[in-house]
N, C-alpha and C positions, 0 to 999 in steps of 0.2 A: 504494499499500500503506500508507504513512505517513499519507496523507490520510484514509483510512477509519478508522485507528486513532485519530488526533488529533481528528477532527471527528465521526466516526460516519457512519452511512449517511444521517442526515438533518440538515443544517446548522441547520435551524430549531429542532429539538429541542435540539441542542447549545447554541445561543444562549440558549434558554429556561433550560436547566440552568445555564449559566454566570451568568446574571443572578440566578437564585434563589440559587445559591451565593454570589454577590457580596453580595446583599442580606443573606443569612444571616450572613456574615462581618461586614458592617457593623453589624448589630444586636447580634451577640455581643460585638464589640470596643468598640462605642460605648455600649451600654446595660447590658450585663452585666459584662464584665470588660475593664478598660483597662490597657494597658501603659504604664508611665512609666519613662523613662530618668532616674534620680535624680541630681542634679547639686549637691547641698549636702552639708554636713558636719554639720548639726545633729542627725542620727539615728545618728551614728558612735557606737559600733562595730556597732550592730544592723544598720544599713543603710549600706553604704559608698558613697562618692561614685563615680558611674559605674555603679553596679549597676542592672540592670533589675528593676523591681518590678511587681507587678500589684495592681490596685485592684478589689475586689469591690464594684460599685455597687449590687448588690441587697441586700447585707447589712443595711442600716438602712432597707429599704423598709417592714418591719413591726416593726422593733425599734429600740431606741435604742443609742447607743454606750455601752460600759461602761468603768469605770475600768480602765486598763492597755491598752485597745485602741490600735493604731496606726492613725491615720486619715489619709486624704487631704483636704486642705482647699483649696477653690477660692478664690484670692485675687483674681484679676482674669481674667474670661473663662474659657475652658476650658483655656488653655495655661499659666497660672501657678498651679502647685500647690504647697502646702506639706505636708510630712509631719510628724506630731507624735504623741506619745503622750498619751492622755487622762489627766489627773492628778485632776480633780475635775468632778463633774457639777453641774447647776443646783441651787441651794439649799444647796450645801455650802460650808463656810467654809475658805478657803485662807489659811494664815498661814506667813510666813517668821520663824522664830525660832531664835536661837542657830545660825545658819548651816544650818538645815534647813528642809524644807517639811513642814507639818502640814496634814491635811485632817480637818476636824471633831475637832480636838484629838488626832489619832493621827498619829504620824510616818508620812509616806509611805514605803513601801518602795522607795527609789531607790538603786541600786548606785552606789558611788563618787561620791556627791553631796556637794559642799561649795560653798556660795555664795561668790562672789568677795567679798573684803574690802570693796571699795567699796560693794557692795549692801547689806551688813550695816549699814554706817554711815549711808548715805543713803537706804536704799530702802524698800521695800514692806513693810508690816507684815501687814495682814490684809484680807480682803474676802470678802463672800458672792457666790458665782457667780450672776449674774442669770438670771432665767427665760429659756429659749431660748438659753443660752450654755453652753459648755464651758471648762474651763481646761486648756490643753494646753502641753507642753514637748517639745523634742527630747531624745533620749537622751544627746547630748553636752551635758549640763547647763550647763557653764560657758559654752560658746559660745551656747546657746539662751538662757540668762537674760540674758547681757550684751546680746544682740541685742534681746530684748524690752524690757529696761531702757532702752535708748537710744531705742526706738521709743515707749515709754510704753504699750504694749499689755498687757504683763504676762501674756500667754498666754490672754487672753479671745478666744473665737471664737464667732460665731453658729453655732447648730446647723444652720441652713439652708445654710451654706457647706461642710459635711461632705458629701463626694460618695461616700464609701465607706471600707471597711476594707481596709488594706494587707495583702496576703498575701506573707509573706517567710520 
């Protein structure tokens, strides 16, 4: 009785159905929508450490990231992913002035943002985002900026490394 319910009347058809279902799930989760177990604190409080998030890999297939989008960025291989918010797009001028971030001479609308004192004294002044790049930061600005400042990257990422838009 259980055998006919589980396998059906023809085991070959059941095997074909299972293979098609498995292939469909693989394509869905690999190519369209990818789950990520987020393990960093750079996006806190928007995305908490340990939270499961989903990345829409098709979002930027025909369009480009917009300012304010939360994106997943491939750092190394498929397993090292960074999540950050797009602050500026290519060709825009990013400037740190008076403890705030300005994009094209307009103050970026960032909640609870204050640059660490050491960055105001030593750091970054302004730059034009290069073609094919984005300027990104995590929502936990203090941690995100200090991390970027010590690495010297200051939020620049190649557009080709963006794998999709984070759904949260």
